[in-house]
C-alpha positions as CSV (number, residue, x, y, z in Angstrom):
1,X,47.6,1.0,-55.7
2,X,49.2,-2.3,-54.8
3,X,48.1,-4.7,-57.6
4,X,50.8,-7.3,-57.3
5,X,49.5,-10.9,-57.7
6,X,45.9,-9.6,-58.2
7,X,43.6,-11.2,-60.8
8,X,42.9,-8.9,-63.7
9,X,39.2,-8.6,-63.2
10,X,39.6,-7.8,-59.5
11,X,42.4,-5.3,-60.4
12,X,40.0,-3.5,-62.8
13,X,37.3,-3.4,-60.2
14,X,39.6,-2.1,-57.5
15,X,41.1,0.4,-59.9
16,X,37.7,1.8,-60.9
17,X,36.7,2.2,-57.2
18,X,40.0,3.9,-56.4
19,X,39.9,6.4,-59.2
20,X,36.2,7.1,-58.7
21,X,37.0,7.9,-55.1
22,X,39.9,10.1,-56.1
23,X,37.9,11.9,-58.8
24,X,40.3,11.0,-61.6
25,X,37.8,11.2,-64.5
26,X,40.5,10.3,-67.1
27,X,41.4,7.0,-65.4
28,X,37.7,6.2,-64.8
29,X,36.9,6.8,-68.6
30,X,39.8,4.6,-69.6
31,X,38.7,1.7,-67.4
32,X,35.1,1.9,-68.4
33,X,36.2,2.0,-72.1
34,X,38.1,-1.2,-71.5
35,X,35.0,-3.0,-70.2
36,X,35.1,-2.4,-66.5
37,X,31.7,-3.1,-64.7
38,X,30.3,0.3,-63.7
39,X,28.3,-1.3,-60.8
40,X,30.8,-3.8,-59.5
41,X,30.9,-3.4,-55.7
42,X,33.6,-3.7,-53.1
43,X,33.4,-6.3,-50.4
44,X,31.1,-4.0,-48.3
45,X,28.9,-3.3,-51.3
46,X,30.1,0.1,-52.3
47,X,30.1,1.0,-56.0
48,X,32.2,3.5,-58.0
49,X,29.2,5.8,-58.0
50,X,29.0,5.6,-54.2
51,X,32.7,6.5,-53.8
52,X,32.5,9.4,-56.2
53,X,29.3,10.7,-54.5
54,X,30.8,10.4,-51.1
55,X,33.7,12.7,-52.0
56,X,31.6,15.2,-54.1
57,X,33.2,14.5,-57.5
58,X,30.2,15.7,-59.5
59,X,31.9,15.2,-63.0
60,X,32.8,11.6,-62.2
61,X,29.2,11.1,-60.9
62,X,27.8,12.4,-64.2
63,X,30.2,10.2,-66.2
64,X,29.4,7.1,-64.3
65,X,25.6,7.7,-64.7
66,X,26.2,8.0,-68.5
67,X,27.6,4.4,-68.3
68,X,24.3,3.3,-66.6
69,X,25.5,3.4,-63.0
70,X,22.7,2.3,-60.7
71,X,21.8,5.4,-58.6
72,X,20.0,3.4,-56.0
73,X,22.4,0.5,-55.5
74,X,23.1,0.4,-51.7
75,X,26.0,-1.1,-49.8
76,X,25.6,-3.8,-47.2
77,X,24.4,-1.3,-44.6
78,X,21.8,0.4,-46.8
79,X,23.9,3.4,-47.8
80,X,23.0,4.7,-51.3
81,X,25.0,7.2,-53.3
82,X,22.4,9.9,-52.4
83,X,22.8,9.2,-48.7
84,X,26.6,9.4,-49.1
85,X,26.3,12.7,-50.9
86,X,24.0,14.2,-48.3
87,X,26.3,13.2,-45.4
88,X,29.1,15.0,-47.3
89,X,26.7,18.0,-47.9
90,X,27.5,17.8,-51.6
91,X,24.5,19.6,-53.0
92,X,25.5,19.4,-56.7
93,X,26.0,15.6,-56.5
94,X,22.7,15.2,-54.7
95,X,21.0,17.3,-57.4
96,X,22.4,15.1,-60.2
97,X,21.4,11.9,-58.4
98,X,17.8,13.1,-57.7
99,X,17.5,14.2,-61.3
100,X,18.4,10.6,-62.3
101,X,15.6,9.2,-60.0
102,X,17.6,8.5,-56.9
103,X,15.2,7.4,-54.1
104,X,15.0,10.3,-51.6
105,X,13.4,8.1,-49.0
106,X,16.0,5.3,-49.0
107,X,17.0,4.4,-45.4
108,X,20.1,3.3,-43.7
109,X,19.8,-0.2,-42.2
110,X,19.4,-0.1,-38.4
111,X,18.9,3.5,-37.5
112,X,16.6,4.0,-40.4
113,X,18.0,7.5,-41.3
114,X,16.8,9.1,-44.5
115,X,18.6,11.7,-46.6
116,X,16.1,14.3,-45.4
117,X,16.7,13.5,-41.7
118,X,20.5,13.8,-42.2
119,X,20.2,17.1,-44.1
120,X,17.9,18.5,-41.4
121,X,20.2,17.4,-38.6
122,X,23.1,19.1,-40.3
123,X,21.1,22.3,-40.8
124,X,21.7,22.4,-44.5
125,X,18.6,24.3,-45.8
126,X,19.7,24.0,-49.4
127,X,19.8,20.3,-49.3
128,X,16.5,20.2,-47.4
129,X,14.7,22.3,-50.0
130,X,16.2,20.1,-52.8
131,X,15.1,16.8,-51.2
132,X,11.6,18.2,-50.5
133,X,11.4,19.3,-54.1
134,X,12.0,15.7,-55.1
135,X,9.2,14.4,-52.7
136,X,11.3,13.4,-49.7
137,X,8.8,12.1,-47.1
138,X,9.0,14.5,-44.0
139,X,7.0,12.0,-41.9
140,X,9.5,9.1,-42.0
141,X,11.0,8.6,-38.6
142,X,14.2,7.0,-37.4
143,X,14.2,3.6,-35.6
144,X,13.8,5.5,-32.3
145,X,10.7,7.3,-33.5
146,X,12.3,10.7,-34.2
147,X,11.0,12.7,-37.2
148,X,13.0,15.2,-39.3
149,X,10.8,17.9,-37.8
150,X,11.8,16.9,-34.3
151,X,15.4,17.0,-35.3
152,X,15.0,20.5,-36.7
153,X,13.3,21.7,-33.6
154,X,15.8,20.2,-31.3
155,X,18.6,21.9,-33.2
156,X,16.6,25.1,-33.4
157,X,16.6,25.2,-37.2
158,X,13.4,27.3,-37.4
159,X,13.4,27.9,-41.1
160,X,13.9,24.2,-41.9
161,X,11.1,23.3,-39.4
162,X,8.7,25.6,-41.3
163,X,9.8,24.0,-44.6
164,X,9.0,20.6,-43.3
165,X,5.4,21.6,-42.4
166,X,4.6,23.7,-45.4
167,X,6.7,22.4,-48.3
168,X,5.5,20.3,-51.3
169,X,6.5,17.1,-49.6
170,X,3.1,17.0,-47.9
171,X,1.1,17.5,-51.0
172,X,0.4,13.7,-51.5
173,X,-1.0,13.6,-48.0
174,X,-3.2,16.6,-48.4
175,X,-4.4,15.6,-51.8
176,X,-6.8,13.2,-50.2
177,X,-8.4,15.9,-48.0
178,X,-11.5,17.4,-49.4
179,X,-12.2,21.1,-48.7
180,X,-13.5,21.3,-45.2
181,X,-16.9,22.8,-44.3
182,X,-18.5,23.6,-41.0
183,X,-19.9,20.1,-40.7
184,X,-16.5,18.5,-40.6
185,X,-14.8,20.9,-38.1
186,X,-15.6,18.9,-34.9
187,X,-14.4,15.7,-36.5
188,X,-11.1,17.4,-37.5
189,X,-10.5,18.6,-33.9
190,X,-11.2,15.2,-32.5
191,X,-9.0,13.6,-35.1
192,X,-6.2,16.1,-34.3
193,X,-6.2,15.2,-30.6
194,X,-6.2,11.5,-31.5
195,X,-3.4,11.9,-33.9
196,X,-1.3,13.8,-31.3
197,X,-1.9,11.1,-28.8
198,X,-0.9,8.4,-31.3
199,X,2.1,10.6,-32.5
200,X,0.8,10.1,-36.1
201,X,2.8,12.8,-37.8
202,X,1.4,12.3,-41.3
203,X,-2.2,12.7,-40.0
204,X,-1.3,15.7,-38.0
205,X,0.3,17.3,-41.0
206,X,-2.8,16.4,-43.1
207,X,-5.2,18.0,-40.6
208,X,-3.1,21.1,-40.2
209,X,-3.0,21.5,-44.0
210,X,-6.8,21.0,-44.0
211,X,-7.1,24.0,-41.7
212,X,-8.1,22.1,-38.5
213,X,-8.4,24.6,-35.6
214,X,-5.3,24.0,-33.6
215,X,-6.7,26.0,-30.7
216,X,-9.9,24.0,-30.3
217,X,-10.2,22.1,-27.0
218,X,-11.7,18.7,-26.6
219,X,-14.8,17.9,-24.5
220,X,-12.6,17.8,-21.3
221,X,-10.9,21.1,-22.2
222,X,-7.7,19.4,-23.6
223,X,-5.9,21.7,-26.0
224,X,-3.8,20.2,-28.8
225,X,-0.7,22.1,-27.8
226,X,-1.0,21.2,-24.1
227,X,-1.6,17.5,-25.0
228,X,1.5,17.6,-27.2
229,X,3.5,19.2,-24.4
230,X,2.2,16.7,-21.9
231,X,3.2,13.7,-24.1
232,X,6.6,15.3,-24.9
233,X,5.8,15.4,-28.6
234,X,8.4,17.9,-29.5
235,X,7.9,17.8,-33.3
236,X,4.1,18.1,-32.8
237,X,4.6,21.2,-30.6
238,X,6.7,22.7,-33.3
239,X,4.1,22.0,-36.0
240,X,1.3,23.4,-33.8
241,X,3.3,26.6,-33.1
242,X,4.0,27.1,-36.7
243,X,0.3,26.6,-37.3
244,X,-0.4,29.5,-34.9
245,X,-1.4,27.5,-31.8
246,X,-1.9,29.9,-28.9
247,X,0.7,29.1,-26.3
248,X,-1.0,31.2,-23.6
249,X,-4.3,29.5,-23.8
250,X,-5.1,27.5,-20.6
251,X,-5.9,23.8,-20.7
252,X,-8.9,22.3,-19.1
253,X,-6.9,21.6,-15.9
254,X,-5.8,25.2,-15.7
255,X,-2.3,24.9,-16.9
256,X,-0.6,26.2,-20.1
257,X,1.7,24.4,-22.4
258,X,4.7,26.1,-20.7
259,X,3.6,25.0,-17.2
260,X,3.2,21.5,-18.4
261,X,6.6,21.4,-20.2
262,X,8.3,22.9,-17.2
263,X,6.8,20.2,-15.0
264,X,7.9,17.5,-17.4
265,X,11.4,18.8,-17.6
266,X,11.3,19.0,-21.4
267,X,14.0,21.6,-22.3
268,X,13.3,21.5,-26.0
269,X,9.6,22.3,-25.7
270,X,10.3,25.0,-23.1
271,X,12.8,26.6,-25.5
272,X,10.3,26.4,-28.4
273,X,7.5,28.0,-26.3
274,X,9.8,30.8,-25.0
275,X,11.0,31.5,-28.6
276,X,7.4,31.7,-29.6
277,X,6.9,34.5,-27.0
278,X,4.5,32.8,-24.6
279,X,3.9,34.3,-21.2
280,X,6.8,33.1,-19.0
281,X,4.8,33.8,-15.9
282,X,1.6,31.9,-16.8
283,X,0.1,29.8,-14.0
284,X,-1.7,26.6,-13.3
285,X,-4.8,26.2,-11.2
286,X,-2.7,26.6,-8.0
287,X,-1.0,29.7,-9.3
288,X,2.2,27.9,-9.9
289,X,4.3,29.5,-12.5
290,X,6.6,27.5,-14.9
291,X,9.5,28.5,-12.6
292,X,7.8,27.2,-9.5
293,X,6.9,23.9,-11.2
294,X,10.4,23.4,-12.6
295,X,11.8,23.9,-9.1
296,X,9.3,21.6,-7.5
297,X,10.2,18.8,-9.9
298,X,13.9,19.4,-9.8
299,X,14.6,20.5,-13.4
300,X,17.6,22.7,-12.8
301,X,18.3,23.3,-16.5
302,X,14.8,24.6,-17.0
303,X,15.1,26.7,-13.9
304,X,18.2,28.3,-15.3
305,X,16.6,28.9,-18.7
306,X,13.6,30.5,-17.1
307,X,15.7,32.8,-15.0
308,X,17.8,33.7,-18.0
309,X,14.5,34.7,-19.8
310,X,13.6,36.9,-16.8
311,X,11.0,34.8,-15.1
312,X,9.5,36.6,-12.0
313,X,11.2,35.0,-9.0
314,X,9.0,37.0,-6.6
315,X,5.7,35.4,-7.7
316,X,4.0,33.3,-5.1
317,X,1.6,30.4,-5.6
318,X,-1.7,29.9,-3.9
319,X,0.1,28.7,-0.8
320,X,2.1,31.9,-0.6
321,X,5.4,30.2,-1.7
322,X,8.1,31.7,-3.8
323,X,10.3,29.5,-6.0
324,X,13.0,29.6,-3.3
325,X,10.6,28.4,-0.6
326,X,9.4,25.7,-2.9
327,X,13.0,24.6,-3.5
328,X,13.5,24.3,0.3
329,X,10.2,22.5,0.9
330,X,10.8,20.0,-1.9
331,X,14.4,19.3,-0.9
332,X,15.9,20.7,-4.1
333,X,19.4,21.8,-3.1
334,X,20.6,22.5,-6.6
335,X,17.6,24.6,-7.5
336,X,17.8,26.6,-4.2
337,X,21.4,27.4,-4.9
338,X,20.6,28.6,-8.4
339,X,17.7,30.8,-7.2
340,X,19.7,32.2,-4.3
341,X,22.5,33.2,-6.5
342,X,20.0,35.0,-8.8
343,X,18.1,36.9,-6.1
344,X,20.8,37.5,-3.4
345,X,21.7,41.2,-3.0
346,X,24.9,42.5,-1.3
347,X,24.3,44.3,2.0
348,X,23.8,48.0,1.8
349,X,24.6,51.0,4.0
350,X,21.4,52.2,5.5
351,X,20.4,55.7,6.8
352,X,18.9,55.2,10.3
353,X,16.2,57.7,9.4
354,X,14.9,55.3,6.8
355,X,14.0,52.7,9.5
356,X,10.8,52.9,11.5
357,X,10.9,50.7,14.6
358,X,7.6,49.0,15.4
359,X,8.2,46.9,18.5
360,X,10.8,45.1,20.6
361,X,11.0,41.4,19.9
362,X,13.4,40.4,22.6
363,X,17.1,39.8,23.2
364,X,19.6,38.0,21.0
365,X,21.7,36.3,23.7
366,X,23.2,38.6,26.4
367,X,24.7,41.1,24.0
368,X,22.0,42.1,21.6
369,X,18.5,43.4,21.4
370,X,16.2,42.6,18.5
371,X,13.3,44.8,17.2
372,X,10.8,44.6,14.4
373,X,10.9,47.6,12.1
374,X,9.9,48.7,8.6
375,X,12.4,49.6,5.9
376,X,11.3,50.6,2.4
377,X,7.8,49.3,3.1
378,X,9.0,45.8,4.2
379,X,9.1,44.3,7.6
380,X,12.7,43.7,8.8
381,X,14.4,42.9,12.1
382,X,16.9,45.3,13.6
383,X,19.7,43.8,15.8
384,X,21.6,46.2,18.0
385,X,24.4,45.9,20.5
386,X,23.4,46.5,24.1
387,X,26.6,48.4,24.8
388,X,29.5,49.8,22.8
389,X,31.7,47.0,24.0
390,X,29.4,44.5,22.2
391,X,29.6,46.3,18.9
392,X,32.6,44.2,17.6
393,X,30.6,41.0,18.2
394,X,27.7,42.6,16.2
395,X,29.9,43.4,13.3
396,X,31.4,39.9,13.5
397,X,27.9,38.5,13.0
398,X,27.4,40.8,10.0
399,X,30.6,39.5,8.5
400,X,29.6,35.9,9.2
401,X,26.2,36.3,7.5
402,X,27.8,37.9,4.5
403,X,30.4,35.2,4.3
404,X,27.9,32.4,4.8
405,X,25.6,33.7,2.0
406,X,23.2,30.8,1.9
407,X,19.5,30.4,1.1
408,X,19.2,28.5,4.4
409,X,20.8,31.3,6.5
410,X,19.2,34.6,7.6
411,X,20.0,37.4,5.0
412,X,21.7,40.6,5.9
413,X,19.8,43.5,4.2
414,X,22.4,46.0,5.4
415,X,23.7,47.9,8.4
416,X,23.3,51.5,9.5
417,X,26.1,54.0,8.9
418,X,26.6,54.9,12.6
419,X,30.3,54.3,13.3
420,X,30.0,54.0,17.1
421,X,26.7,52.1,17.4
422,X,25.7,50.4,14.1
423,X,22.6,48.3,13.7
424,X,22.1,45.2,11.6
425,X,19.0,45.0,9.3
426,X,18.1,41.4,8.6
427,X,15.1,39.3,7.4
428,X,12.1,39.5,9.7
429,X,10.8,36.0,10.6
430,X,7.3,36.4,11.7
431,X,6.8,33.0,13.4
432,X,9.5,33.2,16.1
433,X,12.0,30.4,16.7
434,X,11.8,26.7,16.5
435,X,11.9,26.2,20.3
436,X,8.8,28.4,20.7
437,X,7.1,26.5,17.9
438,X,7.8,23.1,19.5
439,X,6.5,24.3,22.8
440,X,3.2,25.3,21.3
441,X,3.0,22.0,19.5
442,X,3.6,20.2,22.8
443,X,1.0,22.3,24.5
444,X,-1.5,21.7,21.7
445,X,-1.9,25.4,21.0
446,X,0.0,25.7,17.7
447,X,-1.9,27.4,14.9
448,X,0.8,27.3,12.2
449,X,1.7,24.4,9.9
450,X,4.4,23.7,7.4
451,X,7.3,23.7,9.8
452,X,7.8,19.9,9.8
453,X,10.6,17.6,10.8
454,X,11.6,17.1,7.2
455,X,11.5,20.8,6.4
456,X,13.4,21.9,9.5
457,X,16.0,19.1,9.3
458,X,16.6,19.8,5.6
459,X,17.2,23.5,6.1
460,X,19.6,23.0,9.1
461,X,21.6,20.3,7.3
462,X,22.0,22.4,4.2
463,X,22.8,25.5,6.2
464,X,25.6,23.6,7.9
465,X,26.8,22.3,4.5
466,X,27.0,25.8,3.0
467,X,28.8,27.1,6.1
468,X,31.3,24.2,6.3
469,X,32.1,24.4,2.6
470,X,33.1,28.0,3.1
471,X,35.3,27.1,6.1
472,X,32.9,28.4,8.7
473,X,31.3,26.8,11.7
474,X,28.2,28.1,13.4
475,X,29.4,27.5,17.0
476,X,26.0,28.2,18.6
477,X,23.4,26.1,16.8
478,X,20.3,25.5,18.9
479,X,16.6,25.5,18.4
480,X,16.3,29.1,19.6
481,X,18.5,30.1,16.7
482,X,16.3,28.5,14.1
483,X,13.8,31.1,12.9
484,X,10.4,30.5,11.2
485,X,8.4,32.6,8.7
486,X,5.2,32.2,6.8
487,X,6.9,33.9,3.8
488,X,10.6,32.9,4.1
489,X,10.1,29.4,5.5
490,X,13.0,28.3,7.9
491,X,16.4,30.1,8.4
492,X,19.4,29.6,10.6
493,X,20.3,32.7,12.6
494,X,22.7,34.0,15.2
495,X,26.0,33.5,13.3
496,X,27.9,35.8,15.6
497,X,30.2,32.9,16.5
498,X,30.7,31.5,13.0
499,X,34.4,32.4,12.6
500,X,36.8,30.4,10.6
501,X,37.4,26.9,12.0
502,X,41.0,27.7,13.0
503,X,39.8,30.1,15.8
504,X,39.0,29.1,19.3
505,X,35.5,29.6,20.6
506,X,33.9,30.0,24.0
507,X,31.5,27.3,25.3
508,X,28.2,27.3,23.5
509,X,24.8,26.8,25.1
510,X,25.1,23.8,27.5
511,X,22.3,21.6,26.2
512,X,23.6,21.7,22.5
513,X,27.3,21.6,23.3
514,X,29.5,18.8,22.0
515,X,31.5,16.9,24.7
516,X,34.9,17.9,23.2
517,X,34.0,21.6,23.5
518,X,33.3,21.1,27.2
519,X,36.7,19.4,27.4
520,X,38.3,22.6,26.2
521,X,38.9,21.6,22.6
522,X,38.6,24.0,19.6
523,X,35.3,24.1,17.7
524,X,34.9,22.3,14.4
525,X,32.2,21.3,11.9
526,X,31.7,18.2,14.0
527,X,30.5,20.3,16.9
528,X,27.8,21.8,14.7
529,X,26.8,18.3,13.6
530,X,26.4,17.3,17.3
531,X,24.2,20.3,17.9
532,X,22.2,19.3,14.8
533,X,21.7,15.8,16.4
534,X,20.4,17.4,19.6
535,X,17.9,19.5,17.5
536,X,16.7,16.2,15.8
537,X,15.8,14.9,19.3
538,X,13.7,18.0,19.9
539,X,11.9,17.6,16.6
540,X,11.2,14.0,17.6
541,X,10.0,14.5,21.1
542,X,8.9,18.2,21.0
543,X,10.7,18.4,24.3
544,X,13.9,20.3,25.3
545,X,17.0,18.2,25.4
546,X,17.4,16.1,28.5
547,X,13.8,16.9,29.6
548,X,13.5,13.4,31.1
549,X,16.5,13.6,33.4
550,X,16.7,15.1,36.9
551,X,20.2,16.3,37.1
552,X,21.6,19.6,38.5
553,X,23.5,21.7,35.9
554,X,27.0,20.6,37.2
555,X,26.1,16.9,37.0
556,X,24.5,17.4,33.6
557,X,27.6,19.2,32.3
558,X,29.9,16.5,33.6
559,X,27.8,13.7,32.1
560,X,27.7,15.4,28.7
561,X,31.5,16.0,28.8
562,X,32.1,12.3,29.6
563,X,29.7,11.2,26.9
564,X,27.6,9.0,29.3
565,X,24.3,10.7,28.5
566,X,22.5,11.8,25.3
567,X,19.2,13.5,24.6
568,X,16.5,10.8,24.3
569,X,14.3,10.1,21.3
570,X,11.0,8.3,21.1
571,X,10.8,4.5,20.7
572,X,8.6,5.0,17.6
573,X,11.3,6.8,15.6
574,X,12.2,5.1,12.3
575,X,15.4,3.0,12.4
576,X,17.1,5.3,9.9
577,X,16.3,8.3,12.0
578,X,17.6,6.7,15.2
579,X,20.8,5.8,13.4
580,X,21.3,9.3,12.1
581,X,20.8,10.8,15.6
582,X,23.2,8.3,17.1
583,X,25.9,9.1,14.6
584,X,25.5,12.8,15.0
585,X,25.7,12.5,18.8
586,X,28.8,10.2,18.7
587,X,31.2,11.0,21.5
588,X,34.2,10.9,19.1
589,X,33.8,13.8,16.7
590,X,35.6,11.8,14.0
591,X,32.8,9.3,14.0
592,X,30.1,11.9,13.3
593,X,28.9,12.3,9.7
594,X,29.7,15.4,7.7
595,X,27.0,17.9,6.8
596,X,27.3,16.6,3.2
597,X,26.6,13.0,4.3
598,X,23.6,14.2,6.3
599,X,22.1,16.0,3.3
600,X,22.5,12.9,1.2
601,X,20.8,10.8,3.9
602,X,17.8,13.2,4.2
603,X,17.6,13.6,0.4
604,X,17.3,9.8,0.0
605,X,14.6,9.6,2.6
606,X,12.4,12.6,1.6
607,X,13.2,14.2,-1.7
608,X,11.5,11.9,-4.2
609,X,8.2,11.3,-2.3
610,X,5.6,12.1,-5.0
611,X,3.1,14.0,-2.8
612,X,3.1,17.6,-1.4
613,X,5.5,17.8,1.4
614,X,3.2,20.2,3.3
615,X,1.2,17.0,4.2
616,X,3.9,16.0,6.6
617,X,2.4,16.2,10.1
618,X,3.7,16.8,13.6
619,X,2.2,14.6,16.3
620,X,-0.4,16.2,18.4
621,X,0.1,15.4,22.1
622,X,-2.8,14.9,24.5
623,X,-3.3,17.1,27.5
624,X,-2.3,14.2,29.7
625,X,1.0,13.8,27.9
626,X,1.7,17.5,28.2
627,X,1.2,17.8,31.9
628,X,2.4,14.3,33.0
629,X,5.7,14.5,31.1
630,X,5.0,11.1,29.6
631,X,7.2,9.9,26.7
632,X,5.7,11.4,23.6
633,X,4.9,9.3,20.6
634,X,5.7,10.6,17.1
635,X,3.9,8.4,14.6
636,X,4.1,9.9,11.1
637,X,6.6,12.6,12.1
638,X,9.2,11.6,9.6
639,X,7.0,10.6,6.6
640,X,5.5,12.4,3.8
641,X,1.9,11.3,3.4
């Protein structure tokens, strides 16, 4: 210690603080014997007892108390010796202080932390038991409203959580509760729901100790556990589970506590319910499981937790949607990626005898034939080369699908083991292709719904993003190569041309071909973006590209190559949509947006609309529009109602 020039009284005070902090009981004894003030504080209000308690010097603590040290004297921030001992997890010091009537409920100024809250947060069960033994109040919350029980539950200290509910610290609260009888049961249930809504922890504890029925629903069917989950009362959920609340019981609205917590995105409550063993596949009134709801609301952490806990990814809601389909319909890219990684299976080698062909579906370009078949009890599509010379192109498509590996791209189930004439087995999409769908919409004969502009555009943009991030380009994106399904939603197909971007490609289909490709340049992701822009015009007008122009094929090709014409869009299109189409169809490929930028634009427009996306509508043209070729209006095409 540097004591040069220091007044004697200050020197003694500083010396006592120093030696108490160091645990030098001999020097402490000498200074006190010479008349040092045992409670003299430092500039920040810390006493010798505080310093000794902070560092766990139990012998010095006992010695200072013999000299009448004030066990409750706090520093300028409200820190008492007991709080200091608890922070240092010095159980023996805390025991000595409590025995000498240290206040277990003293609070730090500002955050309002108590010794119990600190002990709970650190997971020190011995300190928690000690503090509860000396009547620490388990209902005292921090300045942000968090109780010790909530801290225990968040940190998954299950034993400590149980102690906080059942230990002697609640005895004063329960002492005022008379033994209940049948006449007071309903009042207790009503009071419990009211206390949960008010987050009145002390009343909740009192009612639970008075044996209120934690599984009794209110007049509207509201269950205490479901209400606590809805209001994100994590500590209350923990208390109710400890009190044997039934996590599988359905609320009045049809949901369970887990479906509610998954919708809310409350990871802590989801974890507590799963640890309690609730049914991970419970459903709400629309047959949505917790996984489906977490996906719908974009809670990726909960999606991963539910998958880790083996939630059933094949379950469908009342609308026939799996979690992956919900992810696509609600514009949840992250969740779709997580789910696809979980469910995707590598292609297998298939014995041709295991396939039963049902019917011919048509041709895949000029090289392939496509048939519907059944494989292992499931409808699939079989793609075959028309000639042996076309087999390499078929195998190239198989490689492209495998390399693409995206939830937005058709999946390869496998290929047959015939060396000379293999067949590809892929997803069967039962609603044909997008161009067929738009034709029926235009004719007013469409009987299917759900394949809306937002849905289709989202899938296409994300498919391109996945391909481009893997160094692939599609090369032949057009509406005929976008397939639709009542069970699998929307998928991009015909990836036979999706080689690495360094390879040259032949000219794609005329109407969707970028000008630079017609000029003989190599393909690039920008050419895919151009084709995407053309498909946006189809979604807008329902018409084929350039439907309103009367040009022969040569003149049309020359005009596209020079960039003097573009597919038209309707005058009623939103400004943002027109700007997106214009940028995608830019003559200079450098000026076109990337797939990533397109996804971000679509996400901003559509993802956070708080109503079901299946409400998006296509326009219904009149018969006159259909046969006269008049410009088609598209009010409401881009909005989620």
